[in-house]
C-alpha positions in Angstrom: -29.2 119.4 25.5 -30.1 122.4 27.7 -29.0 126.1 26.3 -25.5 126.9 27.3 -24.4 129.3 28.9 -22.2 132.1 27.6 -19.1 133.3 29.1 -18.5 136.9 29.6 -17.7 138.8 26.6 -13.5 139.4 25.9 -12.0 142.5 25.7 -8.4 143.6 25.0 -6.5 143.2 28.0 -8.3 140.0 29.0 -6.0 137.4 30.3 -5.8 134.1 28.2 -4.2 130.9 28.7 -2.8 128.6 25.5 -2.8 125.1 26.5 -1.6 121.8 24.1 -4.7 119.5 25.4 -4.0 117.1 22.3 -1.3 116.6 19.9 2.1 118.1 20.1 3.0 121.3 17.7 4.1 120.6 14.4 4.5 124.0 13.0 6.0 126.4 15.3 6.0 129.2 13.3 1.9 128.7 12.3 1.5 128.4 16.0 3.5 132.0 16.8 1.5 133.6 13.9 -1.7 132.5 15.9 -0.4 133.7 19.2 0.9 137.1 17.6 -2.2 137.8 16.4 -4.2 137.3 19.8 -1.6 139.6 21.2 -1.6 142.3 18.5 -5.7 142.6 19.4 -4.2 143.6 22.9 -4.8 140.5 24.7 -2.4 139.4 27.4 -1.7 135.3 26.3 0.4 133.2 28.7 1.5 129.9 27.7 0.5 127.1 30.0 3.3 125.1 31.5 4.4 122.0 29.9 2.7 123.1 26.6 5.7 121.8 24.9 6.7 118.9 27.3 6.0 116.3 24.5 5.2 112.7 24.8 5.4 111.0 21.3 2.2 111.9 19.2 0.7 113.9 22.2 1.6 117.3 23.5 2.6 115.6 27.0 1.4 113.1 29.5 -2.3 112.9 30.3 -1.5 114.1 33.9 0.6 117.0 32.5 -2.1 118.2 29.6 -5.1 117.6 32.1 -3.0 119.8 34.6 -3.0 122.7 32.1 -6.8 122.5 31.3 -7.6 122.2 35.2 -5.2 125.1 36.4 -6.6 127.4 33.5 -10.2 126.4 34.4 -9.7 127.3 37.7 -7.7 130.2 37.4 -10.1 133.1 38.7 -7.5 135.6 36.4 -8.0 133.4 33.1 -10.7 134.9 31.2 -10.2 132.5 28.2 -8.7 129.3 27.0 -6.9 129.0 23.6 -6.1 125.6 22.1 -2.9 125.4 20.4 -3.7 122.7 18.1 -5.7 119.2 17.7 -4.6 116.3 16.5 -5.2 113.6 19.1 -5.3 113.2 23.0 -8.0 115.6 24.1 -10.5 112.7 24.9 -7.9 111.0 26.9 -8.1 114.0 29.4 -11.8 112.9 30.1 -11.7 109.4 30.9 -12.3 108.9 34.6 -12.3 112.7 35.4 -15.0 115.1 36.1 -14.0 118.8 34.4 -13.8 121.4 37.6 -16.5 123.6 36.2 -17.9 126.3 38.0 -21.1 127.3 36.2 -21.5 130.7 38.1 -17.8 131.7 36.3 -17.7 130.0 33.0 -14.9 131.0 30.8 -14.3 130.7 27.0 -12.6 127.7 25.4 -11.5 128.0 21.5 -10.8 125.4 19.5 -11.8 122.4 16.9 -11.1 119.1 15.4 -9.7 117.0 18.2 -10.7 119.5 20.4 -14.6 118.7 19.9 -13.9 116.2 23.2 -13.5 119.2 25.3 -16.5 121.3 23.4 -18.7 118.3 23.9 -17.7 118.2 27.7 -18.1 121.6 28.2 -21.8 121.4 26.6 -22.7 118.7 29.0 -21.8 121.1 31.9 -24.0 123.7 30.3 -21.4 126.2 29.4 -20.8 127.4 25.7 -17.6 127.3 23.9 -16.3 128.1 20.3 -15.8 125.7 17.7 -12.9 127.8 15.7 -9.4 127.8 14.7 -6.8 126.8 17.1 -3.7 129.0 17.6 -1.9 126.8 14.8 -4.5 127.6 12.1 -5.7 131.1 13.1 -2.9 132.6 10.9 -3.9 131.0 7.9 -7.4 132.3 8.3 -9.0 135.5 6.1 -9.8 138.6 7.7 -13.5 137.7 7.4 -12.7 134.6 9.9 -10.8 136.6 12.3 -13.4 139.4 12.2 -16.3 136.4 13.1 -14.3 135.0 15.8 -13.6 138.2 17.9 -17.0 139.7 17.1 -18.7 136.5 18.7 -16.0 136.6 21.7 -16.2 140.6 22.0 -19.7 141.4 21.3 -21.9 138.3 21.2 -23.0 139.1 17.9 -22.3 136.7 14.9 -23.4 136.7 11.0 -25.3 133.8 9.4 -23.8 131.2 7.2 -24.6 130.5 3.4 -24.4 127.3 2.3 -26.0 124.6 -0.4 -29.8 123.4 0.9 -30.5 120.1 -0.2 -33.9 118.7 -1.2 -34.8 116.4 1.7 -38.6 116.4 1.2 -41.7 118.7 1.7 -41.8 118.1 5.4 -38.4 119.0 5.8 -38.9 122.8 6.6 -36.8 125.1 8.3 -35.6 123.9 12.0 -34.4 125.4 15.0 -32.4 124.1 17.7 -29.2 124.4 19.7 -26.0 124.3 17.5 -23.8 121.3 18.4 -20.5 121.4 16.0 -18.1 118.7 16.0 -15.6 116.9 14.0 -17.2 113.6 12.9 -14.6 111.1 13.6 -14.0 112.8 17.1 -17.7 112.7 17.9 -18.4 109.2 16.7 -15.8 108.1 19.5 -17.8 110.1 22.3 -21.2 108.6 21.5 -22.7 106.4 24.2 -20.1 108.0 26.4 -20.8 110.5 29.5 -19.5 113.1 27.3 -22.3 112.7 24.5 -24.5 115.8 25.2 -28.4 115.1 24.8 -28.9 114.8 20.7 -32.7 115.7 21.3 -33.8 118.8 19.0 -30.2 119.9 18.2 -28.7 121.1 14.9 -25.7 119.1 14.2 -23.0 120.8 12.6 -20.1 118.0 11.1 -16.6 118.3 9.5 -13.6 116.1 8.9 -10.5 115.8 7.4 -8.2 112.9 5.7 -11.0 110.4 5.8 -12.0 108.5 2.5 -15.9 108.1 1.7 -16.1 104.6 2.9 -14.9 105.5 6.3 -17.1 108.3 6.9 -20.0 105.9 5.7 -18.8 103.5 8.6 -18.9 106.2 11.0 -22.6 108.0 9.7 -24.1 104.2 9.7 -22.9 103.8 13.4 -24.8 106.9 14.1 -27.7 105.4 12.4 -27.7 102.3 14.2 -26.9 103.8 17.8 -30.1 105.8 17.1 -28.1 109.3 17.6 -29.8 110.9 14.4 -33.2 109.8 15.6 -34.2 113.3 17.3 -31.7 115.5 15.6 -33.6 118.4 14.0 -31.3 119.4 11.2 -27.7 118.8 10.0 -24.8 121.4 8.8 -22.3 120.2 6.9 -19.0 122.3 6.5 -15.9 121.2 4.8 -14.5 117.3 4.1 -11.0 117.9 3.3 -8.5 115.5 1.7 -11.5 112.9 2.1 -11.4 111.7 -1.6 -11.0 108.1 -2.5 -7.4 106.8 -3.6 -7.1 107.1 -7.2 -7.9 103.9 -8.9 -10.3 102.9 -6.1 -14.0 102.4 -6.6 -15.9 104.8 -4.7 -19.1 107.2 -4.0 -17.7 110.6 -4.1 -17.9 112.3 -0.6 -21.2 114.3 -1.5 -22.7 111.0 -2.8 -21.9 109.3 0.3 -23.2 112.0 2.6 -26.4 112.0 0.5 -26.8 108.4 0.7 -26.3 108.3 4.5 -28.7 111.5 5.4 -31.2 112.5 2.8 -33.7 109.7 3.9 -33.5 111.4 7.6 -36.0 114.0 6.5 -34.7 116.9 8.1 -33.0 120.2 6.8 -29.5 119.7 5.7 -27.4 122.3 4.5 -23.8 121.5 2.8 -20.9 123.5 1.8 -20.8 125.9 4.6 -17.5 127.5 5.3 -16.4 125.7 8.5 -13.6 122.9 9.0 -10.0 122.0 8.1 -8.0 123.4 4.9 -9.9 126.5 4.4 -12.1 129.2 6.1 -12.9 128.0 9.7 -16.0 130.0 10.5 -16.6 130.4 14.3 -19.6 128.3 15.5 -20.6 128.8 19.1 -21.8 125.6 21.0 -25.2 125.0 22.6 -26.9 128.4 21.1 -30.1 128.6 19.2 -30.0 128.5 15.3 -32.3 128.3 12.3 -31.1 125.9 9.6 -33.2 126.4 6.2 -32.5 123.9 3.4 -34.5 125.8 1.0 -32.7 129.2 1.1 -29.2 127.3 2.3 -28.9 129.4 5.4 -27.6 128.7 9.0 -29.0 131.8 11.1 -28.0 132.4 14.6 -31.1 133.4 16.7 -29.5 133.9 20.5 -28.5 132.0 23.5 -31.4 129.8 23.5 
């Protein structure tokens, strides 16, 4: 993967468009809190027509949701795109479709979880985005998370993150590479598609929610068997929320499973980083250079690449 181009910084007064590329809104109150937070900082946020159309578990038909994204990407007055929530459906927008990207006029897109599909799609086009809170989760984030997100978008500045380093061998020193964040489940289903970025030399950042250890094991085994992890330089692990095995079910813990599937790769691994579902979701810029140090448990941001 090549270093991604950073869109211009945002500032109060910038025009943003909120889109629903995945699941239908489930908590209107939470969604409104996130919307109000952006507007309280002076941003002009408009809702894409059709955001509340609804189509079963989706926020609308594929054509309708794709039109929201296409219109925002093509709008010269739109400075950034805010995803309303995850769920499922963003990958459907990419099927048999070319994203209308102007590399000379990039704009921010912010989201996580199911939005991984769009983050990776933009990365394949060489444009950076932000793995960060969607509008329906932003209001529950701590102030530190808000500050981090806006400091990156408004100043291109971001602090290091502290986690727990794993001892993966004396040869697994600190590694540098381009950061590629993802939800594990969504990313697994993008492998070997046109929307899988080149994984050579990247620092992979993974999180997930609601997946029992054996299911996470199944996905990581798929990564191993496809060779997807062969050239990854390091792995940053966020929160794996509500991923415990059912009571009474014989199982490895999530940490035991992750260690079993990843420790033998001989690359730096840092766990317990503050990003993912059901807790602080620290913003992670896509396609920027980072340094992952398993001895200190740190993820440091170096620059644009």
